[in-house]
Rosetta silent file (secondary structure, phi, psi, omega in degrees, C-alpha in Angstrom):
SEQUENCE: XXXXXXXXXXXXXXXXXXXXXXXXXXXXXXXXXXXXXXXXXXXXXXXXXXXXXXXXXXXXXXXXXXXXXXXXXXXXXXXXXXXXXXXXXXXXXXXXXXXXXXXXXXXXXXXXXXXXXXXXXXXXXXXXXXXXXXXXXXXXXXXXXXXXXXXXXXXXXXXXXXXXXXXXXXXXXXXXXXXXXXXXXXXXXXX
SCORE:     score description
SCORE:     0.000 S_00000001
   1 L     0.000  132.425 -179.688   57.404  179.414   64.599 S_00000001
   2 L   -79.151  151.237  174.736   60.820  180.885   65.374 S_00000001
   3 L    80.055   14.364 -178.351   61.302  184.521   66.327 S_00000001
   4 L   -92.115   -8.331  178.538   57.869  185.035   67.888 S_00000001
   5 L   104.236   12.331 -178.906   59.162  185.756   71.373 S_00000001
   6 H   -58.979  -50.070 -178.288   58.633  182.374   73.057 S_00000001
   7 H   -64.083  -40.133  178.054   62.037  182.338   74.726 S_00000001
   8 H   -60.849  -45.747  178.941   61.707  185.983   75.759 S_00000001
   9 H   -60.953  -45.209  179.298   58.304  185.288   77.321 S_00000001
  10 H   -63.818  -38.976  178.780   59.647  182.243   79.192 S_00000001
  11 H   -64.805  -36.313  177.508   62.660  184.224   80.406 S_00000001
  12 H   -70.328  -48.021  178.938   60.353  186.935   81.766 S_00000001
  13 H   -61.197  -36.377 -179.481   58.006  184.434   83.435 S_00000001
  14 L   -82.777    7.234  178.079   61.061  182.597   84.803 S_00000001
  15 L    62.271   26.891  174.912   62.469  185.824   86.296 S_00000001
  16 L   -89.945  -28.234  177.944   65.572  185.648   84.108 S_00000001
  17 L  -132.590  162.316  176.856   64.691  188.897   82.290 S_00000001
  18 L  -111.390  141.170  177.725   62.519  191.910   83.079 S_00000001
  19 L   -74.723  159.685  177.678   59.831  193.201   80.716 S_00000001
  20 L   -75.997  -23.273  176.017   59.973  196.754   79.422 S_00000001
  21 L  -155.926  167.901  178.633   56.439  197.297   80.707 S_00000001
  22 L   100.491 -168.658 -174.335   53.629  195.478   82.467 S_00000001
  23 L  -134.996  147.463  177.215   53.380  193.490   85.652 S_00000001
  24 L  -133.234  122.363  179.674   54.499  190.019   86.717 S_00000001
  25 E  -111.484  137.283  173.752   53.004  188.262   89.732 S_00000001
  26 E  -129.376  120.369 -177.467   54.397  185.134   91.343 S_00000001
  27 L    57.042   36.884  177.070   52.353  183.569   94.099 S_00000001
  28 L    79.825    1.789 -177.847   50.240  186.733   94.107 S_00000001
  29 E  -113.591  140.638  175.085   53.187  189.069   94.671 S_00000001
  30 E   -66.848  138.450 -175.296   54.655  191.595   92.276 S_00000001
  31 L  -110.338  -19.341 -168.050   58.176  190.638   91.236 S_00000001
  32 L   -74.159  -21.161 -179.521   59.418  193.478   89.085 S_00000001
  33 L   -90.878   -1.446 -179.848   60.299  195.902   91.873 S_00000001
  34 L   -72.834  151.758  174.978   62.480  193.370   93.701 S_00000001
  35 L   -66.210  162.938  177.666   66.249  193.737   93.760 S_00000001
  36 H   -58.027  -38.470 -179.626   68.287  191.413   91.562 S_00000001
  37 H   -65.653  -44.907  179.352   69.316  189.474   94.676 S_00000001
  38 H   -66.750  -37.917  177.493   65.713  189.004   95.870 S_00000001
  39 H   -62.252  -44.112  178.845   64.630  188.065   92.342 S_00000001
  40 H   -62.497  -40.270  178.341   67.362  185.407   92.186 S_00000001
  41 H   -64.180  -43.178  179.212   66.281  184.029   95.576 S_00000001
  42 H   -63.350  -45.967  178.663   62.652  183.870   94.459 S_00000001
  43 H   -59.940  -45.743 -177.470   63.605  182.192   91.182 S_00000001
  44 H   -65.541  -28.742 -177.628   65.810  179.642   92.963 S_00000001
  45 H   -84.677  -39.743 -170.710   63.012  178.813   95.402 S_00000001
  46 H  -105.817  -23.335 -167.047   59.970  178.614   93.112 S_00000001
  47 E  -126.542  132.236  169.090   61.144  178.032   89.533 S_00000001
  48 E  -106.795  144.946 -176.468   63.177  175.390   87.745 S_00000001
  49 E  -130.755  129.450  174.725   64.381  176.182   84.226 S_00000001
  50 E  -119.752  128.073 -178.184   65.439  173.788   81.448 S_00000001
  51 L   -99.213  162.954  176.067   66.941  175.249   78.289 S_00000001
  52 L   -60.096  -44.970  175.150   67.101  173.798   74.764 S_00000001
  53 L  -101.279  121.264 -164.548   70.863  173.653   75.139 S_00000001
  54 L   -48.461  -27.895 -179.028   71.459  172.188   78.574 S_00000001
  55 L    54.682   35.205  173.453   73.737  175.003   79.882 S_00000001
  56 L   -74.375  147.450  177.945   75.532  172.618   82.234 S_00000001
  57 L   -75.815  118.915 -171.359   78.751  173.984   83.694 S_00000001
  58 L   -65.784  -24.360 -178.126   81.491  172.145   81.763 S_00000001
  59 L   -88.031   -1.376  179.505   84.001  172.118   84.625 S_00000001
  60 L  -108.588  147.149  173.893   81.493  170.440   86.983 S_00000001
  61 E   -72.426  171.396  175.454   80.444  166.787   87.043 S_00000001
  62 H   -55.590  -47.316 -179.999   76.796  165.817   86.641 S_00000001
  63 H   -57.899  -47.114 -178.938   76.529  165.490   90.408 S_00000001
  64 H   -65.300  -38.581  177.379   78.050  168.930   91.011 S_00000001
  65 H   -60.757  -40.337 -179.146   75.795  170.558   88.397 S_00000001
  66 H   -75.598  -32.084  178.983   72.714  169.164   90.168 S_00000001
  67 H   -69.282  -30.801 -170.266   74.032  170.068   93.634 S_00000001
  68 H   -52.163  -50.298  179.839   74.700  173.701   92.717 S_00000001
  69 H   -59.899  -34.309  178.219   71.150  175.126   93.093 S_00000001
  70 H   -65.308  -43.209 -179.974   70.859  173.455   96.512 S_00000001
  71 H   -65.836  -40.459  177.722   74.136  174.976   97.663 S_00000001
  72 H   -62.297  -34.196  179.819   73.111  178.406   96.363 S_00000001
  73 L   -78.035   -3.143  175.977   69.876  178.033   98.360 S_00000001
  74 L    95.813    8.351  177.588   71.914  177.468  101.528 S_00000001
  75 L   -72.715  155.743  178.109   71.549  173.712  101.931 S_00000001
  76 L   -69.376  159.689  178.158   74.418  171.793  103.477 S_00000001
  77 H   -56.936  -43.987 -178.078   76.851  169.960  101.232 S_00000001
  78 H   -63.785  -44.020  178.777   75.534  166.622  102.512 S_00000001
  79 H   -65.430  -41.510  179.066   71.881  167.552  101.880 S_00000001
  80 H   -62.989  -43.406 -179.835   72.712  168.904   98.415 S_00000001
  81 H   -65.653  -42.755  179.287   74.624  165.744   97.523 S_00000001
  82 H   -61.510  -45.315  179.204   71.847  163.495   98.811 S_00000001
  83 H   -63.499  -43.536 -179.045   69.204  165.391   96.808 S_00000001
  84 H   -63.477  -45.038  179.469   71.359  165.342   93.659 S_00000001
  85 H   -62.891  -40.632  178.401   72.036  161.607   93.906 S_00000001
  86 H   -60.251  -44.144  179.564   68.329  160.961   94.459 S_00000001
  87 H   -68.825  -42.791  178.332   67.406  162.927   91.316 S_00000001
  88 H   -61.388  -37.277  176.405   70.131  161.352   89.187 S_00000001
  89 H   -65.653  -45.431 -179.830   68.836  157.964   90.339 S_00000001
  90 H   -58.622  -36.460 -178.813   65.235  158.938   89.557 S_00000001
  91 L   -94.930   12.642  173.388   66.276  159.915   86.024 S_00000001
  92 L    58.676   40.398  176.187   68.341  156.731   85.624 S_00000001
  93 L  -133.688   22.740  179.575   71.695  158.464   85.197 S_00000001
  94 H   -61.237  -27.652  178.855   73.249  157.877   88.609 S_00000001
  95 H   -69.774  -11.659 -179.207   76.016  155.895   86.890 S_00000001
  96 H  -105.643   12.957 -175.022   77.006  159.148   85.138 S_00000001
  97 L   -57.329  -35.703 -175.741   77.232  161.221   88.350 S_00000001
  98 L  -103.375   18.522  175.187   80.997  161.723   88.128 S_00000001
  99 L   -96.284  149.770  176.560   81.099  162.373   84.384 S_00000001
 100 E   -87.492  157.816 -177.237   81.519  165.840   82.908 S_00000001
 101 H   -50.828  -38.102 -178.294   78.957  167.193   80.403 S_00000001
 102 H   -72.338   -5.017  176.890   81.235  166.521   77.413 S_00000001
 103 H  -100.642    4.953 -176.970   81.278  162.837   78.416 S_00000001
 104 L  -111.122  152.335  172.624   77.477  162.539   78.232 S_00000001
 105 L   -72.329  168.262  178.424   75.092  161.975   75.324 S_00000001
 106 H   -58.896  -41.737  178.555   72.620  164.731   74.450 S_00000001
 107 H   -65.405  -39.654  177.674   69.822  162.893   76.232 S_00000001
 108 H   -65.865  -41.669  177.816   71.958  162.384   79.330 S_00000001
 109 H   -59.447  -43.154 -177.909   72.923  166.060   79.352 S_00000001
 110 H   -70.220  -33.220  175.731   69.278  167.079   79.181 S_00000001
 111 H   -67.596  -37.906  175.242   68.339  164.660   81.998 S_00000001
 112 H   -64.091  -42.273  178.570   71.089  166.181   84.166 S_00000001
 113 H   -62.327  -39.228  177.796   69.736  169.640   83.278 S_00000001
 114 H   -66.207  -42.782  176.946   66.238  168.505   84.256 S_00000001
 115 H   -60.538  -42.818  178.475   67.544  167.096   87.555 S_00000001
 116 H   -61.177  -42.086 -179.127   69.322  170.405   88.206 S_00000001
 117 H   -63.981  -26.915 -177.332   66.107  172.330   87.492 S_00000001
 118 L   -99.131    2.834 -173.386   64.251  170.201   90.051 S_00000001
 119 L   -56.039  -37.905 -178.164   66.966  170.241   92.724 S_00000001
 120 L   -99.366   20.190  179.244   65.130  172.682   94.993 S_00000001
 121 L    50.403   58.769 -177.371   61.681  171.108   94.434 S_00000001
 122 L   -67.883  160.783  174.958   60.285  174.128   92.569 S_00000001
 123 L   -79.613  -28.012 -176.168   56.568  174.740   92.161 S_00000001
 124 E  -128.357  140.792  171.622   57.022  175.506   88.466 S_00000001
 125 E  -117.488  125.164  176.086   59.224  174.053   85.771 S_00000001
 126 E  -108.650  125.882 -176.631   59.823  176.180   82.704 S_00000001
 127 E  -125.676  116.474 -178.670   61.209  174.292   79.728 S_00000001
 128 E   -99.158  100.769 -178.867   62.349  176.147   76.603 S_00000001
 129 L    50.474   55.156 -174.441   62.420  173.636   73.725 S_00000001
 130 L   -64.943  -18.908  178.887   63.674  170.836   76.020 S_00000001
 131 L  -111.672    1.474 -173.046   63.628  168.301   73.181 S_00000001
 132 L   -64.121  -22.131 -176.131   64.540  170.664   70.343 S_00000001
 133 L  -110.399   16.431 -174.112   68.208  169.684   70.219 S_00000001
 134 L  -117.774  155.798  174.118   67.740  165.920   70.625 S_00000001
 135 L   -72.840  174.073 -173.533   67.225  162.963   68.326 S_00000001
 136 H   -60.180  -42.548 -178.503   63.864  161.165   68.330 S_00000001
 137 H   -63.875  -48.592 -179.363   64.816  158.545   70.947 S_00000001
 138 H   -68.892  -33.812  175.837   66.232  161.074   73.414 S_00000001
 139 H   -60.243  -44.646  179.851   63.326  163.458   72.750 S_00000001
 140 H   -62.702  -40.488  178.621   60.900  160.696   73.690 S_00000001
 141 H   -60.483  -45.809 -179.817   62.848  159.980   76.916 S_00000001
 142 H   -66.668  -41.169  177.354   62.693  163.638   77.975 S_00000001
 143 H   -57.719  -45.841  179.562   59.010  163.841   77.020 S_00000001
 144 H   -63.826  -41.262  178.120   58.252  160.812   79.207 S_00000001
 145 H   -61.596  -44.648  179.864   60.239  162.279   82.119 S_00000001
 146 H   -61.666  -45.105 -179.949   58.359  165.581   81.896 S_00000001
 147 H   -65.017  -39.784  178.440   54.981  163.830   81.815 S_00000001
 148 H   -63.488  -44.412 -179.918   55.965  161.587   84.725 S_00000001
 149 H   -64.362  -38.177  178.483   57.112  164.570   86.810 S_00000001
 150 H   -61.141  -44.588 -177.659   53.878  166.403   86.031 S_00000001
 151 H   -77.562  -51.997 -172.748   51.778  163.476   87.249 S_00000001
 152 H   -72.569  -37.030 -176.130   53.859  162.044   90.100 S_00000001
 153 L  -101.540   -0.239 -175.770   55.127  165.306   91.587 S_00000001
 154 L    52.461   42.312 -176.295   52.094  167.424   90.662 S_00000001
 155 L   -89.165  126.713  174.585   54.590  169.751   89.008 S_00000001
 156 E   -77.197  127.274 -178.188   53.282  172.617   86.904 S_00000001
 157 E  -122.286  127.629  173.673   55.227  172.701   83.636 S_00000001
 158 E  -114.588  118.805 -178.451   55.283  175.565   81.179 S_00000001
 159 E  -136.253  150.188  173.351   57.124  174.684   78.012 S_00000001
 160 E  -103.363  133.310 -179.645   57.788  176.044   74.567 S_00000001
 161 L  -153.743  153.392  170.099   57.941  173.456   71.822 S_00000001
 162 L  -100.848   -2.920 -174.318   57.631  172.936   68.092 S_00000001
 163 L   -86.076  105.262 -178.131   56.816  169.262   68.748 S_00000001
 164 H   -60.840  -39.299  179.911   53.095  168.712   68.090 S_00000001
 165 H   -60.767  -41.516  177.943   53.163  165.260   69.742 S_00000001
 166 H   -67.533  -43.388  179.420   54.515  166.784   72.943 S_00000001
 167 H   -60.943  -37.006 -179.203   52.034  169.671   72.770 S_00000001
 168 H   -66.290  -19.363  178.474   49.137  167.221   72.391 S_00000001
 169 L   -83.174  -10.983 -178.457   50.041  165.680   75.766 S_00000001
 170 L   -80.088  153.476  177.053   49.587  169.037   77.510 S_00000001
 171 L   -73.871  -36.716  179.166   46.360  170.053   79.237 S_00000001
 172 E  -132.740  142.142  177.894   46.515  173.530   77.718 S_00000001
 173 E  -131.715  135.636  177.254   48.270  174.788   74.604 S_00000001
 174 E  -123.226  148.206  177.578   48.808  178.386   73.565 S_00000001
 175 E  -110.666  130.919  177.479   50.098  179.739   70.293 S_00000001
 176 E  -109.446  112.633 -179.185   52.375  182.764   70.259 S_00000001
 177 E  -135.842  127.001  178.322   52.254  184.570   66.936 S_00000001
 178 L    57.332   33.099  178.805   53.314  188.133   66.271 S_00000001
 179 L    79.926    2.729 -179.893   53.628  188.796   69.982 S_00000001
 180 E  -108.728  134.565 -179.232   50.031  187.716   70.633 S_00000001
 181 E  -102.650  127.411  178.414   49.192  184.720   72.824 S_00000001
 182 E  -137.108  141.923  179.202   46.053  182.722   72.017 S_00000001
 183 E   -76.096  134.017  175.626   44.633  179.493   73.440 S_00000001
 184 E  -124.183   -3.032  177.528   44.290  176.686   70.914 S_00000001
 185 E  -155.240  134.747  172.090   43.645  173.765   73.268 S_00000001
 186 E  -141.551  102.783 -179.826   41.972  173.300   76.570 S_00000001
 187 L    58.182   40.244  177.602   41.662  169.640   77.644 S_00000001
 188 L  -157.655 -150.482 -179.077   41.422  168.374   74.069 S_00000001
 189 L   -90.607  150.603  176.700   43.284  168.104   70.797 S_00000001
 190 L   -67.593  126.833 -178.709   45.553  170.780   69.393 S_00000001
 191 L   -90.489    0.000    0.000   43.559  172.678   66.751 S_00000001
């Protein structure tokens, strides 16, 4: 259901926004009293974020978009480039490394966005409707990539979706309605 606050909740959990009240712990530490700079460092180190609309920088190539978080984290140019090429290869889009976002299909753009989100090997991946803007074929590709990353990399993924098929693949599913969060699945079928 649209307008229930899913994106707002993900933005707060992902340290992109601050709540008006309450507490947020990451790795057992309170995050809300940190400076904007410290919050950004924490986010860049622990959290990868994938948006419904890829938010790739249009003036950067795929390779440069994926390198950027590494460079912001202080990695050398060579290390950032090596990591970016490795991820683009893993997501089968290395041939598109020197293409700009407007030269990529929607599925390719979202795979570049996913590679960018994983550039610093985060502990958590937050995905806000990662398949919501894609056709069925590209949605399935992104779904498979997310499931593969969850299993192979032991990556914790928190995602918002309207896609029941994708939700059924999750270990836990929560429903957000009227600002209230309730569990509707725990190791079973979505009820």
